[in-house]
PDB file with SEQRES, HELIX, SHEET and CRYST1 records, atoms N, CA, C and O in Angstrom:
SEQRES   1 A   76  MET TYR PRO TYR LEU SER ILE THR SER GLN ASP ASP SER          
SEQRES   2 A   76  ILE VAL GLY LYS GLU LYS ALA VAL LYS ILE GLU GLY SER          
SEQRES   3 A   76  ASP ASN SER ARG THR ILE LYS LEU VAL ILE TYR LEU ILE          
SEQRES   4 A   76  LEU HIS ASP LYS GLU ALA TYR ASN LEU ASP TYR VAL ALA          
SEQRES   5 A   76  ASN VAL ASN ASP PHE ASP LYS TYR LEU PRO ASP PHE GLN          
SEQRES   6 A   76  GLU MET ILE LYS SER PHE LYS PHE ASN ASP LYS                  
HELIX    1 AA1 VAL A   54  SER A   70  1                                  17    
SHEET    1 AA1 4 LEU A   5  VAL A  15  0                                        
SHEET    2 AA1 4 GLU A  18  ASP A  27 -1                                        
SHEET    3 AA1 4 ILE A  32  HIS A  41 -1                                        
SHEET    4 AA1 4 GLU A  44  ASN A  53 -1                                        
CRYST1    1.000    1.000    1.000  90.00  90.00  90.00 P 1           1          
ATOM      1  N   MET A   1       0.765  -1.164   0.034  1.00  0.00           N  
ATOM      2  CA  MET A   1       0.043   0.090  -0.016  1.00  0.00           C  
ATOM      3  C   MET A   1       0.860   1.274   0.076  1.00  0.00           C  
ATOM      4  O   MET A   1       0.857   2.103  -0.834  1.00  0.00           O  
ATOM      5  N   TYR A   2       1.575   1.412   1.136  1.00  0.00           N  
ATOM      6  CA  TYR A   2       2.586   2.609   1.229  1.00  0.00           C  
ATOM      7  C   TYR A   2       3.966   1.974   1.590  1.00  0.00           C  
ATOM      8  O   TYR A   2       4.037   1.232   2.570  1.00  0.00           O  
ATOM      9  N   PRO A   3       5.038   2.239   0.845  1.00  0.00           N  
ATOM     10  CA  PRO A   3       6.277   1.621   1.131  1.00  0.00           C  
ATOM     11  C   PRO A   3       6.980   1.962   2.486  1.00  0.00           C  
ATOM     12  O   PRO A   3       7.840   1.224   2.966  1.00  0.00           O  
ATOM     13  N   TYR A   4       6.565   3.118   3.071  1.00  0.00           N  
ATOM     14  CA  TYR A   4       7.121   3.551   4.232  1.00  0.00           C  
ATOM     15  C   TYR A   4       6.263   3.050   5.466  1.00  0.00           C  
ATOM     16  O   TYR A   4       6.589   3.411   6.597  1.00  0.00           O  
ATOM     17  N   LEU A   5       5.263   2.294   5.281  1.00  0.00           N  
ATOM     18  CA  LEU A   5       4.458   1.779   6.374  1.00  0.00           C  
ATOM     19  C   LEU A   5       4.611   0.365   6.603  1.00  0.00           C  
ATOM     20  O   LEU A   5       4.853  -0.396   5.666  1.00  0.00           O  
ATOM     21  N   SER A   6       4.478  -0.058   7.859  1.00  0.00           N  
ATOM     22  CA  SER A   6       4.403  -1.552   8.139  1.00  0.00           C  
ATOM     23  C   SER A   6       3.048  -1.900   8.657  1.00  0.00           C  
ATOM     24  O   SER A   6       2.632  -1.349   9.676  1.00  0.00           O  
ATOM     25  N   ILE A   7       2.385  -2.722   8.058  1.00  0.00           N  
ATOM     26  CA  ILE A   7       1.110  -3.169   8.585  1.00  0.00           C  
ATOM     27  C   ILE A   7       1.322  -4.232   9.586  1.00  0.00           C  
ATOM     28  O   ILE A   7       2.087  -5.180   9.408  1.00  0.00           O  
ATOM     29  N   THR A   8       0.540  -4.015  10.756  1.00  0.00           N  
ATOM     30  CA  THR A   8       0.651  -4.863  11.848  1.00  0.00           C  
ATOM     31  C   THR A   8      -0.528  -5.835  12.043  1.00  0.00           C  
ATOM     32  O   THR A   8      -0.397  -6.894  12.658  1.00  0.00           O  
ATOM     33  N   SER A   9      -1.767  -5.397  11.451  1.00  0.00           N  
ATOM     34  CA  SER A   9      -2.844  -6.242  11.426  1.00  0.00           C  
ATOM     35  C   SER A   9      -3.903  -5.795  10.384  1.00  0.00           C  
ATOM     36  O   SER A   9      -3.980  -4.606  10.076  1.00  0.00           O  
ATOM     37  N   GLN A  10      -4.683  -6.687   9.862  1.00  0.00           N  
ATOM     38  CA  GLN A  10      -5.655  -6.385   8.906  1.00  0.00           C  
ATOM     39  C   GLN A  10      -6.838  -7.282   9.143  1.00  0.00           C  
ATOM     40  O   GLN A  10      -6.698  -8.500   9.022  1.00  0.00           O  
ATOM     41  N   ASP A  11      -8.064  -6.720   9.493  1.00  0.00           N  
ATOM     42  CA  ASP A  11      -9.184  -7.469   9.880  1.00  0.00           C  
ATOM     43  C   ASP A  11     -10.475  -6.895   9.222  1.00  0.00           C  
ATOM     44  O   ASP A  11     -10.575  -5.714   8.888  1.00  0.00           O  
ATOM     45  N   ASP A  12     -11.465  -7.837   9.061  1.00  0.00           N  
ATOM     46  CA  ASP A  12     -12.714  -7.354   8.614  1.00  0.00           C  
ATOM     47  C   ASP A  12     -13.521  -6.631   9.660  1.00  0.00           C  
ATOM     48  O   ASP A  12     -13.434  -6.977  10.839  1.00  0.00           O  
ATOM     49  N   SER A  13     -14.260  -5.696   9.301  1.00  0.00           N  
ATOM     50  CA  SER A  13     -14.997  -4.838  10.198  1.00  0.00           C  
ATOM     51  C   SER A  13     -16.364  -4.421   9.699  1.00  0.00           C  
ATOM     52  O   SER A  13     -16.835  -4.850   8.645  1.00  0.00           O  
ATOM     53  N   ILE A  14     -16.990  -3.555  10.510  1.00  0.00           N  
ATOM     54  CA  ILE A  14     -18.243  -2.922   9.868  1.00  0.00           C  
ATOM     55  C   ILE A  14     -18.131  -1.507  10.278  1.00  0.00           C  
ATOM     56  O   ILE A  14     -17.743  -1.192  11.403  1.00  0.00           O  
ATOM     57  N   VAL A  15     -18.498  -0.580   9.292  1.00  0.00           N  
ATOM     58  CA  VAL A  15     -18.530   0.797   9.617  1.00  0.00           C  
ATOM     59  C   VAL A  15     -19.771   1.377   8.914  1.00  0.00           C  
ATOM     60  O   VAL A  15     -19.885   1.206   7.700  1.00  0.00           O  
ATOM     61  N   GLY A  16     -20.657   2.015   9.568  1.00  0.00           N  
ATOM     62  CA  GLY A  16     -21.876   2.644   8.942  1.00  0.00           C  
ATOM     63  C   GLY A  16     -22.668   1.581   8.288  1.00  0.00           C  
ATOM     64  O   GLY A  16     -23.280   1.839   7.251  1.00  0.00           O  
ATOM     65  N   LYS A  17     -22.702   0.345   8.847  1.00  0.00           N  
ATOM     66  CA  LYS A  17     -23.555  -0.672   8.292  1.00  0.00           C  
ATOM     67  C   LYS A  17     -23.137  -1.339   7.076  1.00  0.00           C  
ATOM     68  O   LYS A  17     -23.846  -2.134   6.458  1.00  0.00           O  
ATOM     69  N   GLU A  18     -21.767  -0.932   6.698  1.00  0.00           N  
ATOM     70  CA  GLU A  18     -21.040  -1.449   5.445  1.00  0.00           C  
ATOM     71  C   GLU A  18     -19.916  -2.307   5.976  1.00  0.00           C  
ATOM     72  O   GLU A  18     -19.339  -2.086   7.041  1.00  0.00           O  
ATOM     73  N   LYS A  19     -19.632  -3.369   5.098  1.00  0.00           N  
ATOM     74  CA  LYS A  19     -18.429  -4.172   5.359  1.00  0.00           C  
ATOM     75  C   LYS A  19     -17.112  -3.205   5.193  1.00  0.00           C  
ATOM     76  O   LYS A  19     -17.025  -2.391   4.273  1.00  0.00           O  
ATOM     77  N   ALA A  20     -16.242  -3.364   6.049  1.00  0.00           N  
ATOM     78  CA  ALA A  20     -14.990  -2.670   5.892  1.00  0.00           C  
ATOM     79  C   ALA A  20     -13.749  -3.541   6.318  1.00  0.00           C  
ATOM     80  O   ALA A  20     -13.817  -4.606   6.933  1.00  0.00           O  
ATOM     81  N   VAL A  21     -12.668  -2.946   5.913  1.00  0.00           N  
ATOM     82  CA  VAL A  21     -11.398  -3.605   6.248  1.00  0.00           C  
ATOM     83  C   VAL A  21     -10.647  -2.633   7.198  1.00  0.00           C  
ATOM     84  O   VAL A  21     -10.440  -1.466   6.864  1.00  0.00           O  
ATOM     85  N   LYS A  22     -10.268  -3.110   8.318  1.00  0.00           N  
ATOM     86  CA  LYS A  22      -9.493  -2.289   9.345  1.00  0.00           C  
ATOM     87  C   LYS A  22      -7.973  -2.671   9.332  1.00  0.00           C  
ATOM     88  O   LYS A  22      -7.576  -3.811   9.573  1.00  0.00           O  
ATOM     89  N   ILE A  23      -7.181  -1.639   9.036  1.00  0.00           N  
ATOM     90  CA  ILE A  23      -5.768  -1.904   8.962  1.00  0.00           C  
ATOM     91  C   ILE A  23      -5.124  -1.086   9.995  1.00  0.00           C  
ATOM     92  O   ILE A  23      -5.415   0.092  10.202  1.00  0.00           O  
ATOM     93  N   GLU A  24      -4.186  -1.792  10.675  1.00  0.00           N  
ATOM     94  CA  GLU A  24      -3.390  -1.046  11.775  1.00  0.00           C  
ATOM     95  C   GLU A  24      -1.886  -1.187  11.374  1.00  0.00           C  
ATOM     96  O   GLU A  24      -1.450  -2.177  10.786  1.00  0.00           O  
ATOM     97  N   GLY A  25      -1.120  -0.095  11.749  1.00  0.00           N  
ATOM     98  CA  GLY A  25       0.274  -0.099  11.317  1.00  0.00           C  
ATOM     99  C   GLY A  25       1.098   0.991  11.912  1.00  0.00           C  
ATOM    100  O   GLY A  25       0.702   1.657  12.869  1.00  0.00           O  
ATOM    101  N   SER A  26       2.306   1.172  11.302  1.00  0.00           N  
ATOM    102  CA  SER A  26       3.265   2.181  11.830  1.00  0.00           C  
ATOM    103  C   SER A  26       4.110   2.610  10.808  1.00  0.00           C  
ATOM    104  O   SER A  26       4.323   1.862   9.853  1.00  0.00           O  
ATOM    105  N   ASP A  27       4.662   3.806  10.886  1.00  0.00           N  
ATOM    106  CA  ASP A  27       5.643   4.057   9.828  1.00  0.00           C  
ATOM    107  C   ASP A  27       6.950   3.342  10.197  1.00  0.00           C  
ATOM    108  O   ASP A  27       7.154   2.957  11.349  1.00  0.00           O  
ATOM    109  N   ASN A  28       7.775   3.182   9.265  1.00  0.00           N  
ATOM    110  CA  ASN A  28       8.989   2.192   9.371  1.00  0.00           C  
ATOM    111  C   ASN A  28       9.886   2.757  10.504  1.00  0.00           C  
ATOM    112  O   ASN A  28      10.595   1.914  11.053  1.00  0.00           O  
ATOM    113  N   SER A  29       9.974   3.919  10.912  1.00  0.00           N  
ATOM    114  CA  SER A  29      10.839   4.399  11.964  1.00  0.00           C  
ATOM    115  C   SER A  29      10.035   4.168  13.343  1.00  0.00           C  
ATOM    116  O   SER A  29      10.559   4.452  14.420  1.00  0.00           O  
ATOM    117  N   ARG A  30       8.853   3.685  13.259  1.00  0.00           N  
ATOM    118  CA  ARG A  30       8.032   3.434  14.537  1.00  0.00           C  
ATOM    119  C   ARG A  30       7.753   4.765  15.350  1.00  0.00           C  
ATOM    120  O   ARG A  30       7.605   4.701  16.570  1.00  0.00           O  
ATOM    121  N   THR A  31       7.686   5.894  14.717  1.00  0.00           N  
ATOM    122  CA  THR A  31       7.331   7.116  15.455  1.00  0.00           C  
ATOM    123  C   THR A  31       5.829   7.410  15.321  1.00  0.00           C  
ATOM    124  O   THR A  31       5.256   8.118  16.149  1.00  0.00           O  
ATOM    125  N   ILE A  32       5.213   6.874  14.301  1.00  0.00           N  
ATOM    126  CA  ILE A  32       3.758   7.163  14.033  1.00  0.00           C  
ATOM    127  C   ILE A  32       2.967   5.763  13.953  1.00  0.00           C  
ATOM    128  O   ILE A  32       3.400   4.807  13.311  1.00  0.00           O  
ATOM    129  N   LYS A  33       1.815   5.749  14.643  1.00  0.00           N  
ATOM    130  CA  LYS A  33       0.883   4.551  14.488  1.00  0.00           C  
ATOM    131  C   LYS A  33      -0.389   5.066  13.747  1.00  0.00           C  
ATOM    132  O   LYS A  33      -0.737   6.246  13.713  1.00  0.00           O  
ATOM    133  N   LEU A  34      -1.024   4.040  13.169  1.00  0.00           N  
ATOM    134  CA  LEU A  34      -2.180   4.484  12.441  1.00  0.00           C  
ATOM    135  C   LEU A  34      -3.295   3.340  12.412  1.00  0.00           C  
ATOM    136  O   LEU A  34      -3.019   2.166  12.660  1.00  0.00           O  
ATOM    137  N   VAL A  35      -4.494   3.754  12.109  1.00  0.00           N  
ATOM    138  CA  VAL A  35      -5.532   2.851  11.895  1.00  0.00           C  
ATOM    139  C   VAL A  35      -6.291   3.405  10.697  1.00  0.00           C  
ATOM    140  O   VAL A  35      -6.609   4.593  10.649  1.00  0.00           O  
ATOM    141  N   ILE A  36      -6.600   2.467   9.654  1.00  0.00           N  
ATOM    142  CA  ILE A  36      -7.273   2.878   8.578  1.00  0.00           C  
ATOM    143  C   ILE A  36      -8.518   1.985   8.331  1.00  0.00           C  
ATOM    144  O   ILE A  36      -8.403   0.761   8.401  1.00  0.00           O  
ATOM    145  N   TYR A  37      -9.571   2.506   8.077  1.00  0.00           N  
ATOM    146  CA  TYR A  37     -10.792   1.654   7.630  1.00  0.00           C  
ATOM    147  C   TYR A  37     -11.092   1.919   6.119  1.00  0.00           C  
ATOM    148  O   TYR A  37     -11.271   3.042   5.649  1.00  0.00           O  
ATOM    149  N   LEU A  38     -11.122   0.897   5.507  1.00  0.00           N  
ATOM    150  CA  LEU A  38     -11.439   0.886   4.021  1.00  0.00           C  
ATOM    151  C   LEU A  38     -12.813   0.406   3.826  1.00  0.00           C  
ATOM    152  O   LEU A  38     -13.166  -0.681   4.283  1.00  0.00           O  
ATOM    153  N   ILE A  39     -13.686   1.253   3.097  1.00  0.00           N  
ATOM    154  CA  ILE A  39     -15.036   0.910   3.041  1.00  0.00           C  
ATOM    155  C   ILE A  39     -15.546   1.145   1.581  1.00  0.00           C  
ATOM    156  O   ILE A  39     -15.214   2.135   0.929  1.00  0.00           O  
ATOM    157  N   LEU A  40     -16.371   0.167   1.118  1.00  0.00           N  
ATOM    158  CA  LEU A  40     -16.994   0.325  -0.245  1.00  0.00           C  
ATOM    159  C   LEU A  40     -18.555   0.715   0.083  1.00  0.00           C  
ATOM    160  O   LEU A  40     -19.264  -0.040   0.748  1.00  0.00           O  
ATOM    161  N   HIS A  41     -18.954   1.779  -0.369  1.00  0.00           N  
ATOM    162  CA  HIS A  41     -20.400   2.160  -0.190  1.00  0.00           C  
ATOM    163  C   HIS A  41     -20.899   2.618  -1.587  1.00  0.00           C  
ATOM    164  O   HIS A  41     -20.252   3.462  -2.208  1.00  0.00           O  
ATOM    165  N   ASP A  42     -22.034   2.079  -2.092  1.00  0.00           N  
ATOM    166  CA  ASP A  42     -22.661   2.391  -3.306  1.00  0.00           C  
ATOM    167  C   ASP A  42     -21.509   2.687  -4.519  1.00  0.00           C  
ATOM    168  O   ASP A  42     -21.425   3.668  -5.259  1.00  0.00           O  
ATOM    169  N   LYS A  43     -20.683   1.521  -4.454  1.00  0.00           N  
ATOM    170  CA  LYS A  43     -19.705   1.408  -5.532  1.00  0.00           C  
ATOM    171  C   LYS A  43     -18.516   2.553  -5.406  1.00  0.00           C  
ATOM    172  O   LYS A  43     -17.730   2.713  -6.340  1.00  0.00           O  
ATOM    173  N   GLU A  44     -18.440   3.284  -4.278  1.00  0.00           N  
ATOM    174  CA  GLU A  44     -17.533   4.246  -4.123  1.00  0.00           C  
ATOM    175  C   GLU A  44     -16.657   3.924  -2.838  1.00  0.00           C  
ATOM    176  O   GLU A  44     -17.132   3.564  -1.761  1.00  0.00           O  
ATOM    177  N   ALA A  45     -15.303   4.107  -3.108  1.00  0.00           N  
ATOM    178  CA  ALA A  45     -14.299   3.762  -2.051  1.00  0.00           C  
ATOM    179  C   ALA A  45     -14.165   4.962  -1.018  1.00  0.00           C  
ATOM    180  O   ALA A  45     -14.122   6.128  -1.409  1.00  0.00           O  
ATOM    181  N   TYR A  46     -14.103   4.624   0.258  1.00  0.00           N  
ATOM    182  CA  TYR A  46     -13.893   5.417   1.273  1.00  0.00           C  
ATOM    183  C   TYR A  46     -12.828   4.918   2.285  1.00  0.00           C  
ATOM    184  O   TYR A  46     -12.677   3.726   2.555  1.00  0.00           O  
ATOM    185  N   ASN A  47     -12.064   5.981   2.850  1.00  0.00           N  
ATOM    186  CA  ASN A  47     -11.226   5.531   3.883  1.00  0.00           C  
ATOM    187  C   ASN A  47     -11.302   6.653   5.146  1.00  0.00           C  
ATOM    188  O   ASN A  47     -11.466   7.866   5.010  1.00  0.00           O  
ATOM    189  N   LEU A  48     -11.162   6.024   6.222  1.00  0.00           N  
ATOM    190  CA  LEU A  48     -11.301   6.743   7.548  1.00  0.00           C  
ATOM    191  C   LEU A  48      -9.946   6.570   8.272  1.00  0.00           C  
ATOM    192  O   LEU A  48      -9.624   5.440   8.637  1.00  0.00           O  
ATOM    193  N   ASP A  49      -9.150   7.606   8.496  1.00  0.00           N  
ATOM    194  CA  ASP A  49      -7.855   7.321   8.894  1.00  0.00           C  
ATOM    195  C   ASP A  49      -7.675   7.977  10.368  1.00  0.00           C  
ATOM    196  O   ASP A  49      -8.192   9.058  10.651  1.00  0.00           O  
ATOM    197  N   TYR A  50      -6.986   7.315  11.172  1.00  0.00           N  
ATOM    198  CA  TYR A  50      -6.450   7.920  12.415  1.00  0.00           C  
ATOM    199  C   TYR A  50      -4.938   7.814  12.431  1.00  0.00           C  
ATOM    200  O   TYR A  50      -4.393   6.710  12.393  1.00  0.00           O  
ATOM    201  N   VAL A  51      -4.259   8.937  12.485  1.00  0.00           N  
ATOM    202  CA  VAL A  51      -2.745   8.794  12.519  1.00  0.00           C  
ATOM    203  C   VAL A  51      -2.279   9.696  13.593  1.00  0.00           C  
ATOM    204  O   VAL A  51      -2.700  10.849  13.683  1.00  0.00           O  
ATOM    205  N   ALA A  52      -1.311   9.127  14.507  1.00  0.00           N  
ATOM    206  CA  ALA A  52      -0.809   9.951  15.617  1.00  0.00           C  
ATOM    207  C   ALA A  52       0.596   9.498  16.003  1.00  0.00           C  
ATOM    208  O   ALA A  52       0.928   8.322  15.852  1.00  0.00           O  
ATOM    209  N   ASN A  53       1.370  10.356  16.466  1.00  0.00           N  
ATOM    210  CA  ASN A  53       2.727   9.898  16.985  1.00  0.00           C  
ATOM    211  C   ASN A  53       2.563   8.931  18.133  1.00  0.00           C  
ATOM    212  O   ASN A  53       1.604   9.009  18.901  1.00  0.00           O  
ATOM    213  N   VAL A  54       3.505   8.021  18.241  1.00  0.00           N  
ATOM    214  CA  VAL A  54       3.366   6.821  19.296  1.00  0.00           C  
ATOM    215  C   VAL A  54       2.931   7.399  20.630  1.00  0.00           C  
ATOM    216  O   VAL A  54       2.113   6.789  21.319  1.00  0.00           O  
ATOM    217  N   ASN A  55       3.479   8.617  21.038  1.00  0.00           N  
ATOM    218  CA  ASN A  55       3.242   9.116  22.381  1.00  0.00           C  
ATOM    219  C   ASN A  55       1.752   9.456  22.575  1.00  0.00           C  
ATOM    220  O   ASN A  55       1.211   9.252  23.661  1.00  0.00           O  
ATOM    221  N   ASP A  56       1.130   9.942  21.591  1.00  0.00           N  
ATOM    222  CA  ASP A  56      -0.186  10.322  21.674  1.00  0.00           C  
ATOM    223  C   ASP A  56      -1.443   9.297  21.243  1.00  0.00           C  
ATOM    224  O   ASP A  56      -2.631   9.385  21.550  1.00  0.00           O  
ATOM    225  N   PHE A  57      -0.850   8.430  20.534  1.00  0.00           N  
ATOM    226  CA  PHE A  57      -1.807   7.359  19.810  1.00  0.00           C  
ATOM    227  C   PHE A  57      -2.847   6.980  20.779  1.00  0.00           C  
ATOM    228  O   PHE A  57      -4.011   7.329  20.583  1.00  0.00           O  
ATOM    229  N   ASP A  58      -2.497   6.260  21.855  1.00  0.00           N  
ATOM    230  CA  ASP A  58      -3.445   5.457  22.750  1.00  0.00           C  
ATOM    231  C   ASP A  58      -4.357   6.588  23.449  1.00  0.00           C  
ATOM    232  O   ASP A  58      -5.519   6.301  23.737  1.00  0.00           O  
ATOM    233  N   LYS A  59      -3.869   7.802  23.709  1.00  0.00           N  
ATOM    234  CA  LYS A  59      -4.535   8.779  24.283  1.00  0.00           C  
ATOM    235  C   LYS A  59      -5.893   9.177  23.591  1.00  0.00           C  
ATOM    236  O   LYS A  59      -6.952   9.294  24.207  1.00  0.00           O  
ATOM    237  N   TYR A  60      -5.735   9.372  22.227  1.00  0.00           N  
ATOM    238  CA  TYR A  60      -6.920   9.826  21.398  1.00  0.00           C  
ATOM    239  C   TYR A  60      -7.464   8.676  20.633  1.00  0.00           C  
ATOM    240  O   TYR A  60      -8.416   8.916  19.890  1.00  0.00           O  
ATOM    241  N   LEU A  61      -7.017   7.493  20.700  1.00  0.00           N  
ATOM    242  CA  LEU A  61      -7.668   6.353  20.056  1.00  0.00           C  
ATOM    243  C   LEU A  61      -9.049   6.113  20.428  1.00  0.00           C  
ATOM    244  O   LEU A  61      -9.833   5.697  19.576  1.00  0.00           O  
ATOM    245  N   PRO A  62      -9.434   6.342  21.661  1.00  0.00           N  
ATOM    246  CA  PRO A  62     -10.960   6.000  22.103  1.00  0.00           C  
ATOM    247  C   PRO A  62     -11.843   7.115  21.452  1.00  0.00           C  
ATOM    248  O   PRO A  62     -13.022   6.843  21.227  1.00  0.00           O  
ATOM    249  N   ASP A  63     -11.371   8.308  21.145  1.00  0.00           N  
ATOM    250  CA  ASP A  63     -12.257   9.235  20.461  1.00  0.00           C  
ATOM    251  C   ASP A  63     -12.377   8.838  19.040  1.00  0.00           C  
ATOM    252  O   ASP A  63     -13.489   8.971  18.528  1.00  0.00           O  
ATOM    253  N   PHE A  64     -11.344   8.341  18.276  1.00  0.00           N  
ATOM    254  CA  PHE A  64     -11.544   7.891  16.956  1.00  0.00           C  
ATOM    255  C   PHE A  64     -12.427   6.714  16.969  1.00  0.00           C  
ATOM    256  O   PHE A  64     -13.300   6.623  16.106  1.00  0.00           O  
ATOM    257  N   GLN A  65     -12.265   5.702  17.970  1.00  0.00           N  
ATOM    258  CA  GLN A  65     -13.160   4.630  17.946  1.00  0.00           C  
ATOM    259  C   GLN A  65     -14.732   4.976  18.099  1.00  0.00           C  
ATOM    260  O   GLN A  65     -15.596   4.322  17.515  1.00  0.00           O  
ATOM    261  N   GLU A  66     -15.001   6.031  18.912  1.00  0.00           N  
ATOM    262  CA  GLU A  66     -16.383   6.493  19.074  1.00  0.00           C  
ATOM    263  C   GLU A  66     -16.881   7.095  17.853  1.00  0.00           C  
ATOM    264  O   GLU A  66     -18.068   6.963  17.555  1.00  0.00           O  
ATOM    265  N   MET A  67     -15.993   7.813  17.045  1.00  0.00           N  
ATOM    266  CA  MET A  67     -16.440   8.354  15.718  1.00  0.00           C  
ATOM    267  C   MET A  67     -16.799   7.116  14.761  1.00  0.00           C  
ATOM    268  O   MET A  67     -17.809   7.172  14.059  1.00  0.00           O  
ATOM    269  N   ILE A  68     -16.008   6.070  14.749  1.00  0.00           N  
ATOM    270  CA  ILE A  68     -16.281   4.945  13.888  1.00  0.00           C  
ATOM    271  C   ILE A  68     -17.597   4.320  14.239  1.00  0.00           C  
ATOM    272  O   ILE A  68     -18.411   4.059  13.353  1.00  0.00           O  
ATOM    273  N   LYS A  69     -17.838   4.062  15.544  1.00  0.00           N  
ATOM    274  CA  LYS A  69     -19.027   3.496  15.928  1.00  0.00           C  
ATOM    275  C   LYS A  69     -20.284   4.403  15.555  1.00  0.00           C  
ATOM    276  O   LYS A  69     -21.343   3.855  15.248  1.00  0.00           O  
ATOM    277  N   SER A  70     -20.170   5.750  15.580  1.00  0.00           N  
ATOM    278  CA  SER A  70     -21.334   6.523  15.273  1.00  0.00           C  
ATOM    279  C   SER A  70     -21.299   6.886  13.797  1.00  0.00           C  
ATOM    280  O   SER A  70     -22.195   7.632  13.400  1.00  0.00           O  
ATOM    281  N   PHE A  71     -20.368   6.450  12.910  1.00  0.00           N  
ATOM    282  CA  PHE A  71     -20.259   6.918  11.600  1.00  0.00           C  
ATOM    283  C   PHE A  71     -21.591   6.358  10.799  1.00  0.00           C  
ATOM    284  O   PHE A  71     -21.932   5.186  10.958  1.00  0.00           O  
ATOM    285  N   LYS A  72     -22.258   7.161  10.013  1.00  0.00           N  
ATOM    286  CA  LYS A  72     -23.213   6.763   9.192  1.00  0.00           C  
ATOM    287  C   LYS A  72     -23.118   7.449   7.768  1.00  0.00           C  
ATOM    288  O   LYS A  72     -22.680   8.593   7.645  1.00  0.00           O  
ATOM    289  N   PHE A  73     -23.516   6.756   6.795  1.00  0.00           N  
ATOM    290  CA  PHE A  73     -23.575   7.348   5.362  1.00  0.00           C  
ATOM    291  C   PHE A  73     -24.881   8.091   5.281  1.00  0.00           C  
ATOM    292  O   PHE A  73     -25.922   7.676   5.790  1.00  0.00           O  
ATOM    293  N   ASN A  74     -24.765   9.170   4.638  1.00  0.00           N  
ATOM    294  CA  ASN A  74     -26.018  10.077   4.358  1.00  0.00           C  
ATOM    295  C   ASN A  74     -26.504   9.936   3.011  1.00  0.00           C  
ATOM    296  O   ASN A  74     -26.251  10.748   2.122  1.00  0.00           O  
ATOM    297  N   ASP A  75     -27.279   8.789   2.846  1.00  0.00           N  
ATOM    298  CA  ASP A  75     -27.770   8.533   1.371  1.00  0.00           C  
ATOM    299  C   ASP A  75     -28.929   9.494   1.188  1.00  0.00           C  
ATOM    300  O   ASP A  75     -29.765   9.818   2.032  1.00  0.00           O  
ATOM    301  N   LYS A  76     -28.808   9.943  -0.244  1.00  0.00           N  
ATOM    302  CA  LYS A  76     -29.825  10.911  -0.665  1.00  0.00           C  
ATOM    303  C   LYS A  76     -31.149  10.270  -1.180  1.00  0.00           C  
ATOM    304  O   LYS A  76     -32.075  10.987  -1.560  1.00  0.00           O  
TER     305      LYS A  76                                                      
END                                                                             
């Protein structure tokens, strides 16, 4: 995906009632951690990303997780 990133896990998930793939990883220098959700909705690809330095990652991760839980697609 990105040559400067190391993927540590990849799991199936659900976001906004849609199937998603959750990817966790870090940069190669291990100073940044990230979580990416990849979602396909109405034939359009979406990604929701959380990226933070390793010192702050766990501090703000619960906020991102709450956003993922409450995420909904606004269909017209």
